[in-house]
C-alpha positions as CSV (number, residue, x, y, z in Angstrom):
1,X,170.9,76.7,-179.8
2,X,170.8,78.8,-182.9
3,X,171.0,77.1,-186.2
4,X,170.1,80.0,-188.7
5,X,170.3,83.5,-187.3
6,X,173.2,85.4,-188.6
7,X,175.4,87.2,-185.9
8,X,174.9,91.1,-185.7
9,X,173.1,93.0,-188.2
10,X,173.7,96.1,-190.5
11,X,174.8,98.4,-187.4
12,X,177.3,95.5,-186.2
13,X,180.9,97.0,-185.1
14,X,183.7,96.0,-187.6
15,X,185.9,93.0,-186.6
16,X,189.2,94.9,-185.7
17,X,191.3,92.2,-183.8
18,X,192.3,88.6,-183.8
19,X,193.1,88.6,-187.5
20,X,195.8,85.9,-187.1
21,X,193.5,83.5,-185.2
22,X,190.7,84.2,-187.8
23,X,192.8,83.4,-190.6
24,X,193.8,80.0,-188.5
25,X,190.3,79.1,-188.4
26,X,189.4,79.8,-192.0
27,X,192.2,77.8,-192.9
28,X,190.7,75.0,-191.2
29,X,187.4,75.4,-192.7
30,X,188.9,75.4,-196.1
31,X,190.8,72.0,-195.3
32,X,187.7,70.4,-194.0
33,X,185.6,71.4,-196.9
34,X,188.5,69.8,-199.4
35,X,188.1,66.5,-197.5
36,X,189.4,64.8,-194.1
37,X,192.2,67.2,-194.1
38,X,191.9,69.2,-190.9
39,X,190.9,68.3,-187.6
40,X,187.4,67.4,-186.5
41,X,187.3,69.7,-183.6
42,X,189.5,72.9,-182.4
43,X,189.5,74.3,-179.0
44,X,189.8,78.4,-178.4
45,X,190.5,78.8,-174.6
46,X,191.8,81.6,-172.4
47,X,190.4,83.7,-169.3
48,X,187.2,85.8,-169.9
49,X,187.5,89.0,-171.6
50,X,190.4,88.4,-174.3
51,X,188.1,88.2,-177.2
52,X,187.3,84.8,-177.8
53,X,183.2,85.1,-178.2
54,X,183.8,88.0,-180.6
55,X,186.3,85.9,-182.7
56,X,183.8,82.9,-183.0
57,X,181.2,85.3,-183.6
58,X,183.0,86.6,-186.7
59,X,184.4,83.2,-187.7
60,X,180.6,81.9,-187.7
61,X,179.7,84.8,-189.7
62,X,182.1,84.0,-192.5
63,X,181.5,80.1,-192.6
64,X,178.0,80.8,-193.0
65,X,178.6,82.7,-195.9
66,X,180.8,80.0,-197.5
67,X,177.5,77.7,-197.0
68,X,178.4,76.0,-193.9
69,X,175.7,75.0,-191.0
70,X,176.7,76.8,-187.9
71,X,175.4,75.7,-184.5
72,X,175.9,78.2,-181.7
73,X,175.3,76.8,-177.9
74,X,176.8,77.2,-174.6
75,X,179.2,75.2,-172.8
76,X,178.8,74.3,-169.1
77,X,181.2,76.2,-166.9
78,X,181.2,73.8,-164.1
79,X,182.1,70.7,-166.5
80,X,180.1,68.4,-164.3
81,X,181.0,65.3,-166.8
82,X,185.0,66.2,-166.9
83,X,184.4,68.2,-170.0
84,X,182.8,71.5,-170.0
85,X,181.7,71.2,-173.6
86,X,179.5,68.3,-172.5
87,X,176.1,70.2,-172.7
88,X,176.9,71.6,-176.1
89,X,177.9,67.8,-177.3
90,X,174.5,66.5,-175.9
91,X,172.6,69.2,-177.8
92,X,174.4,68.6,-181.3
93,X,173.6,64.8,-180.6
94,X,169.7,65.5,-179.8
95,X,169.4,67.3,-183.4
96,X,168.7,64.6,-185.2
97,X,169.5,61.1,-183.4
98,X,169.1,59.2,-186.8
99,X,171.9,61.0,-188.1
100,X,175.4,60.1,-187.2
101,X,177.0,62.2,-189.8
102,X,178.1,64.4,-186.7
103,X,179.6,61.2,-184.5
104,X,183.1,61.9,-185.4
105,X,183.2,65.4,-184.3
106,X,181.4,64.5,-181.2
107,X,183.9,61.5,-180.5
108,X,187.0,63.9,-180.3
109,X,185.3,66.8,-178.1
110,X,186.9,65.2,-175.1
111,X,190.3,65.3,-176.6
112,X,190.6,68.6,-179.0
113,X,193.4,68.6,-181.4
114,X,195.5,71.3,-182.8
115,X,194.5,74.5,-181.3
116,X,194.8,77.7,-182.9
117,X,197.1,80.5,-181.4
118,X,195.7,81.7,-178.1
119,X,193.9,84.9,-178.7
120,X,196.7,87.6,-177.9
121,X,199.4,85.4,-179.4
122,X,199.8,87.4,-182.5
123,X,201.9,89.5,-180.6
124,X,203.7,88.0,-177.8
125,X,204.9,91.3,-176.2
126,X,201.5,92.7,-175.5
127,X,199.6,91.2,-172.7
128,X,195.8,91.8,-172.9
129,X,195.1,91.3,-169.3
130,X,197.3,94.6,-168.5
131,X,196.3,97.4,-170.2
132,X,196.9,100.1,-167.6
133,X,200.6,100.1,-167.2
134,X,202.3,99.3,-170.5
135,X,203.6,102.5,-172.2
136,X,203.5,101.1,-175.6
137,X,204.4,103.3,-178.8
138,X,201.5,105.7,-177.8
139,X,201.4,107.4,-174.5
140,X,200.2,110.6,-172.7
141,X,198.1,112.9,-174.9
142,X,198.5,110.7,-177.8
143,X,197.3,107.5,-175.9
144,X,194.1,109.7,-174.7
145,X,193.4,110.8,-178.3
146,X,193.7,107.3,-179.9
147,X,191.4,106.1,-176.7
148,X,189.1,108.9,-177.4
149,X,189.0,108.2,-181.3
150,X,188.3,104.4,-180.6
151,X,185.3,105.3,-178.2
152,X,183.9,107.7,-180.9
153,X,184.3,104.9,-183.5
154,X,182.0,102.6,-181.8
155,X,179.2,105.3,-181.6
156,X,176.1,103.9,-180.1
157,X,176.9,100.5,-180.7
158,X,175.9,98.4,-177.6
159,X,177.9,95.5,-177.7
160,X,180.6,93.8,-175.7
161,X,183.6,95.5,-177.4
162,X,181.8,98.7,-177.8
163,X,181.4,98.7,-173.8
164,X,185.1,97.7,-173.4
165,X,186.3,100.4,-175.9
166,X,184.5,103.0,-173.7
167,X,185.8,101.6,-170.4
168,X,189.4,101.5,-171.6
169,X,189.3,105.1,-172.3
170,X,189.1,105.3,-168.7
171,X,192.6,104.0,-168.5
172,X,193.9,106.5,-171.0
173,X,192.6,109.5,-169.1
174,X,194.9,110.4,-166.5
175,X,193.5,109.8,-163.0
176,X,195.6,112.1,-161.0
177,X,194.9,115.0,-163.5
178,X,191.2,114.5,-163.9
179,X,189.6,111.8,-161.8
180,X,186.0,112.9,-162.3
181,X,186.3,112.4,-166.1
182,X,187.7,108.8,-165.3
183,X,184.8,108.3,-163.1
184,X,182.4,110.0,-166.1
185,X,183.8,107.4,-168.5
186,X,183.5,104.5,-166.7
187,X,180.0,105.0,-165.1
188,X,178.5,106.0,-168.5
189,X,180.0,103.0,-169.9
190,X,178.9,100.7,-166.9
191,X,175.3,102.0,-166.8
192,X,175.5,103.0,-163.2
193,X,177.8,103.4,-160.3
194,X,178.3,99.8,-159.8
195,X,179.3,99.3,-163.7
196,X,176.5,96.6,-164.0
197,X,176.6,96.5,-167.6
198,X,180.3,95.1,-167.7
199,X,181.0,91.8,-167.6
200,X,181.0,90.2,-164.1
201,X,184.1,88.4,-164.8
202,X,186.2,91.9,-166.0
203,X,184.0,94.2,-163.5
204,X,186.5,94.0,-160.4
205,X,189.3,95.5,-162.4
206,X,187.2,98.3,-163.7
207,X,185.9,98.9,-159.9
208,X,189.5,99.2,-158.9
209,X,189.9,102.1,-161.3
210,X,186.5,103.7,-160.0
211,X,187.6,103.4,-156.4
212,X,190.8,104.9,-157.3
213,X,189.0,107.8,-159.2
214,X,186.9,108.4,-156.1
215,X,189.9,108.5,-153.8
216,X,191.6,110.9,-156.0
217,X,188.7,113.4,-155.7
218,X,188.7,113.1,-151.9
219,X,185.4,110.7,-151.5
220,X,186.8,108.2,-149.2
221,X,183.3,107.0,-148.2
222,X,182.5,106.2,-152.3
223,X,186.0,104.7,-152.8
224,X,185.4,102.3,-149.7
225,X,182.2,101.5,-151.1
226,X,183.5,100.6,-154.3
227,X,186.2,98.6,-153.3
228,X,183.9,96.4,-150.9
229,X,181.9,95.9,-154.1
230,X,185.3,94.5,-156.1
231,X,186.2,92.3,-153.1
232,X,182.6,90.8,-153.1
233,X,182.7,90.3,-156.6
234,X,185.9,89.1,-157.3
235,X,186.1,86.4,-154.6
236,X,183.6,83.8,-156.2
237,X,185.0,84.3,-159.4
238,X,188.2,82.7,-158.6
239,X,190.3,84.6,-161.3
240,X,193.7,85.8,-159.5
241,X,194.0,89.0,-161.8
242,X,190.6,89.9,-160.7
243,X,191.1,89.2,-157.0
244,X,194.4,91.2,-157.3
245,X,192.5,94.1,-158.9
246,X,190.1,94.1,-155.8
247,X,192.8,93.9,-153.3
248,X,194.6,96.7,-154.7
249,X,191.5,98.8,-154.5
250,X,191.2,97.8,-150.9
251,X,194.8,98.6,-150.2
252,X,194.2,102.1,-151.4
253,X,191.2,102.5,-149.1
254,X,193.4,101.3,-146.0
255,X,196.2,103.2,-147.1
256,X,193.9,106.4,-147.1
257,X,192.6,105.6,-143.9
258,X,195.9,105.8,-142.4
259,X,196.2,101.9,-141.8
260,X,199.5,100.9,-143.6
261,X,200.2,97.7,-142.1
262,X,196.7,96.6,-143.5
263,X,197.3,98.2,-146.9
264,X,200.7,96.4,-147.0
265,X,199.1,93.1,-146.5
266,X,196.4,93.7,-149.3
267,X,198.8,95.1,-151.8
268,X,201.1,91.9,-150.9
269,X,198.2,89.7,-151.6
270,X,197.3,91.2,-154.7
271,X,201.3,90.9,-155.8
272,X,200.7,87.1,-154.9
273,X,197.3,86.8,-157.1
274,X,199.1,88.9,-160.0
275,X,202.2,86.3,-159.9
276,X,199.9,83.1,-160.1
277,X,198.5,84.3,-163.1
278,X,201.8,85.4,-164.6
279,X,200.7,89.1,-164.7
280,X,204.0,90.6,-164.1
281,X,203.0,94.0,-164.6
282,X,200.0,93.6,-162.2
283,X,202.5,92.0,-159.9
284,X,204.7,95.1,-160.2
285,X,202.2,97.5,-159.7
286,X,200.8,95.9,-156.5
287,X,204.5,95.7,-154.9
288,X,205.4,99.3,-155.9
289,X,202.2,100.1,-153.8
290,X,203.1,97.7,-151.2
291,X,206.6,99.1,-150.4
292,X,205.9,102.6,-149.1
293,X,202.9,101.1,-146.7
294,X,205.6,98.4,-145.9
295,X,208.1,100.8,-144.8
296,X,205.4,103.0,-142.8
297,X,204.5,100.1,-140.9
298,X,208.2,99.5,-139.7
299,X,209.5,96.7,-142.1
300,X,212.7,98.7,-143.8
301,X,214.1,95.6,-145.3
302,X,210.9,94.2,-146.5
303,X,210.0,97.4,-148.2
304,X,213.2,97.4,-150.0
305,X,212.5,93.9,-151.4
306,X,209.5,95.0,-152.6
307,X,210.6,98.0,-154.0
308,X,213.4,96.5,-156.0
309,X,211.3,93.5,-157.5
310,X,208.8,95.6,-158.6
311,X,210.8,98.0,-160.2
312,X,212.6,95.1,-162.0
313,X,209.6,93.7,-163.3
314,X,208.4,97.1,-164.7
315,X,211.5,97.5,-166.3
316,X,211.3,94.1,-167.8
317,X,208.0,94.8,-169.0
318,X,208.9,98.2,-170.6
319,X,206.1,99.7,-168.4
320,X,207.0,103.3,-168.2
321,X,204.0,104.3,-165.8
322,X,205.3,101.8,-163.5
323,X,208.8,102.7,-163.8
324,X,207.6,106.7,-163.1
325,X,205.9,105.2,-159.9
326,X,209.0,103.3,-158.7
327,X,211.1,106.4,-159.4
328,X,208.9,108.9,-157.5
329,X,208.9,106.9,-154.6
330,X,212.5,106.5,-154.9
331,X,214.5,103.3,-153.5
332,X,214.2,102.2,-150.0
333,X,217.4,101.4,-148.3
334,X,216.8,99.0,-145.5
335,X,219.1,101.4,-143.1
336,X,216.6,104.3,-143.5
337,X,213.9,102.4,-141.1
338,X,216.4,102.5,-138.4
339,X,216.3,106.3,-138.2
340,X,212.6,106.6,-138.3
341,X,210.2,106.9,-141.0
342,X,211.2,110.4,-141.6
343,X,214.7,109.3,-142.1
344,X,214.1,109.0,-146.0
345,X,212.9,112.6,-146.4
346,X,215.2,115.2,-147.8
347,X,216.1,118.2,-145.9
348,X,213.7,120.3,-147.6
349,X,211.0,117.6,-147.1
350,X,211.8,117.4,-143.4
351,X,211.8,121.2,-143.0
352,X,208.1,121.5,-145.1
353,X,207.1,118.4,-142.8
354,X,207.6,120.3,-139.5
355,X,205.7,123.2,-140.7
356,X,202.9,121.4,-141.7
357,X,203.0,119.6,-138.4
358,X,202.9,123.3,-136.6
359,X,199.4,123.5,-138.5
360,X,200.4,125.6,-141.7
361,X,198.6,125.6,-145.0
362,X,200.6,124.8,-148.1
363,X,199.9,128.8,-148.8
364,X,201.6,129.5,-145.2
365,X,204.8,127.2,-146.0
366,X,205.0,128.7,-149.3
367,X,205.0,132.2,-148.0
368,X,207.3,131.3,-145.1
369,X,209.9,129.6,-147.2
370,X,209.7,132.1,-150.3
371,X,208.4,129.1,-152.4
372,X,205.5,128.6,-154.9
373,X,202.2,126.9,-153.5
374,X,202.7,124.4,-156.2
375,X,206.0,123.4,-155.3
376,X,205.1,123.0,-151.5
377,X,202.4,121.0,-152.7
378,X,204.8,118.6,-154.6
379,X,206.7,118.2,-151.7
380,X,204.0,117.2,-149.2
381,X,203.0,114.8,-151.8
382,X,206.3,113.4,-152.0
383,X,206.3,112.9,-148.3
384,X,203.1,111.4,-148.2
385,X,204.3,108.7,-150.4
386,X,207.8,108.3,-148.8
387,X,206.4,107.9,-145.3
388,X,202.9,106.2,-146.4
389,X,200.8,108.9,-144.2
390,X,197.7,110.1,-145.9
391,X,196.6,113.3,-144.2
392,X,198.5,116.2,-142.8
393,X,197.0,115.1,-139.2
394,X,198.8,111.7,-139.7
395,X,202.0,113.5,-140.8
396,X,201.7,115.9,-137.6
397,X,201.5,112.9,-135.4
398,X,204.5,111.2,-136.9
399,X,206.6,114.5,-137.0
400,X,205.8,114.6,-132.9
401,X,206.5,110.9,-132.4
402,X,209.9,110.7,-134.6
403,X,211.1,114.3,-134.7
404,X,212.6,115.9,-137.7
405,X,216.4,116.0,-136.7
406,X,218.1,119.0,-137.7
407,X,215.4,120.6,-139.8
408,X,214.5,122.9,-136.9
409,X,217.7,125.0,-137.7
410,X,216.5,125.7,-141.2
411,X,213.4,127.2,-140.3
412,X,215.1,130.4,-138.8
């Protein structure tokens, strides 16, 4: 417990958020200073990582400047006495057993009154647990520039917000275009390849991004290692959003290994985890990842339902990145499953699939069809997404098993 030290120091990062909540708390402090007009206790609650500690640190600093005595202590997470702040209440009472001035506050600790707006309530349209998918006013290069500016602003600061700012830069870097930089940003912010510097209650979410970066570079072994670590850390936390992130990471690994049924199960569980928390954009993301794998596993109707719900949630949330993901994968009509997994392909995609099955490289396919290699690469990527396969060998096996219909005549 600290009754004297002022939080932070000369190089303390400026307070840049939670202004509405801070004003609310300062208003209560003024009311109490003028008499018994304010509540004796206020609860600030919410999941880890949304700014509670930073808010209260700033409030404590301003309260001290007003001449108030500030006591800082920790509550017991497991709430053994029925109230998570029991340990803190005991510590306050033990400061001076003969002084009963604090007794009114202690008496109401078990029944908090007049809570301030929950951190994040200043803008009801922004979910602070869903940084990765909402388009917002800034997106693409502008979002990346803003994230880089924010990371530069924290400089060499080593506080919680500084670390989070650097990590969030990883979300702004397009993972498909530059996965190596995503990994570099996260490892630098997290201190090592396991991101051990990051708060444990937030780490699985960042490990999901790190695993995805590894997979995007073709490093399946590292992607799998990180995804397993995310699962191991998320399961004991009991936080649905973090568990969902870990399951999405594992689903991506399973999909890359050519196990669509297992991947679909992992993504579906991630969607359920997200729905439990009300994290609709993360639920949408999980469903849109699940749909192609569910279809590849042979359940066309269920895949169609997952795609429709995922896209609807993304549209309701204004999540441009997720809408783009949905539109790339395209609608999943239930009738397509009856014609085999290749039935969802366009004639050109079936033609290219047949050539890939013959062992031709993208360059060879481009030469055969008078296309650019980049165009062929784009077609192959769409075939992968639509069929749920992850390798050329898996696609070749699918072509041999299901055939490509009339595409043979297109090759001449």
